[in-house]
N, C-alpha and C positions, 0 to 999 in steps of 0.2 A: 246561715253563710254570711260572711262580711261583704261590705261594699268597699270599693277601692276609689282612690282619688282619680279624677279625669272622667269618672263615670258616675255622677250622682244618682243614687237610687238603684243602681245596678247591683245585683247581687253577684257574689263570687261564683265562679264556675272553675272547673279543674282544667281550662284551656291554659296550658302551662307556657305557651310560647310568648305570650305578650300580656303577662299580668302587671299591672301598674302598682305603684306603691300602696300599702294599706292605709286608708283614710284615718284621720285622728279620732273620730268617733269610735271606730272598731279597735283602735289601739287603746283607748279608754276603757272600753269594755273588757278587754284582755288584762289590762292593769287591774280593774276592778275584781276580776276573777282571782288573780292573785292574792289580794289583799283580803277579800271576804272569807271569813271561815267556812270551811265546808265545801268550797268550791276549789278546786285544784286544775291547774292546766297539767297535761300528761306530756313529759318532755321526750323527744324523740331525737337520737343522734344519727346524722347521716355521715357515713365514713366513704369517701371515694378519692382516689388520686387525681380525678379529672375534674376541672373546674366545671365544665358543661354539665356532667351528670350531677355533680353536687347541688347545681343551681336547678336543674330539672327536678330531681327529688325533693329539694328543699321547698320549692314552691309549690309542688303538686301536694305534698304532705301538710304543708302550712295552711292550705285551703281548709282542711278538716278543722270543725269546731273543737275548741278545749285542747288543742295541740300545740305545743312550741317546739319548734324545730331549730336545732343548731347543727352546723356543719363544719367538717374539717377535713383536710386531705392527708394530714399527717397521723401516723399511728400512735406516735407519743402524745400528742395534743389529745387524741380521743381517749387515751388512758388518763390522762390528767383530768379531762372532762369528766370521765365517768368516775374517777375518785372524788372529785369535788362535789358532784352533784349527779348521783346515780340515774340514768334515765329509765323510762318505762319500756323502751324498745331501742335497739340499734338497727339501722339498715347499712349494710356494706355492700358496695357495688365492686365486684370482682369480675366484671365482664371483658375488660382488657388485661392482658397479661401483666403483672408487676409482681416483682420478686418479693417485696415487703408484705403484701396484703394478704396472701395465704397464710402466712406466718401470724400476721396480726389475728385473723379470724381464729387460728388455733390458740394463740396466747389469750384471746377473749373469752373464749369458751373454757379454757382452763382456769384463769383468774376469776371469772364471774359465771360458774356453770348454770346459775338459774336465771340468767338475764336473757330475755328473749331477743332473738336475733333473726333478721331477714336478710339472706345473702343472695345478691344476684350473680349468678355464675352463667358462663356461655351456655345457652340453651336450656337453663333451668332456673326456677326459684326455689331456693331451700329455706324453709320456715321452721325454726327451732323455737318452741313455746317455753322453754325452760325444763322441760321433762322429756318430749319426744320431738323427733324432727320427721317433717314431710316434705316432699318434692313436687312441684309443679312444673310440667314442661312448658317452655316457652321458646319456640323454635323461630328462626328467620330474622332477617335484618331489614325488613320492609317496615313502613310507617304503620301498617296494620298490625304488624308483629309486636311493635314498640308500644302501641296504643293497648293491645291485650296484655302485655308485660305490666305496663303501668296500672292497668285495671285490676290485676292480680295483686300488685304490690298493695295498691289502697284495700283492697278486700283483706288482704293478710294483716296488714296494719290496723284496720278496724277489729278484726278479730282478736288480735294479740292485745290491743288497748283494752278491749272489753274484759278480756281475761285479766289484765292487771287491775282493772276498776274493781271487779268483783273480788279479787285477792285482798284488795285495799279495804272493802267494805265488809267483808266477811268478818263476823264476830268470831273471837278466839274461842277455840272449843278445848275444853280441858277434860282430862280423864280423872275418874275417882279411884 
C-alpha cells in the first residue's frame, strides 16, 4: 500500500472519507511501474453522473496497488476514453435514476462485448467478466450497507483484474 502526504510512514487504508494526496515517493513508484518493461498498471474507468460517487469509487479503487483509476461523469467522455486507451475494467454507478446511464451501459456492452463491467444498481451489484454475468445483492441505505457494497466492489474488482492479468500473461495457444 502507498503512503500519503500529511502522514509520513503511514500506509494507505481504504478509509475513503479523508484520504490525503498521494505522496511524491509513491507517485514516483507508480511512474516507474509505467516505464519499466514487464510492469504495467491496470486501468480502471469509473463512470458516474454524481461527483460524490465518482470521488468515493475513485479513491477507494485507487488505493489498490498497480491500479490506475480515471473517472468521468459523461458517457461521451467515457467512450472517448475507452477508444483512446482501453481499460481493464469499467465501473458504472447506476444507483440513482438517470435516463442516459442505463443507455450508456447497453451501448458499452454492445460496442465492447468482452470488456469487464461492474455496475452498481439499486439493491444489486452486477458483475460482467466479459463472458458471463453474476449478481450480488446489496440492500439498504445505511452506512453498514454502503460498507458491505464497497467491500463487494473491491472484491469483484480484484477478481476481474486478476482475470485480466491472467489473460495478458497467458501464452497464445495454437491449433495444429
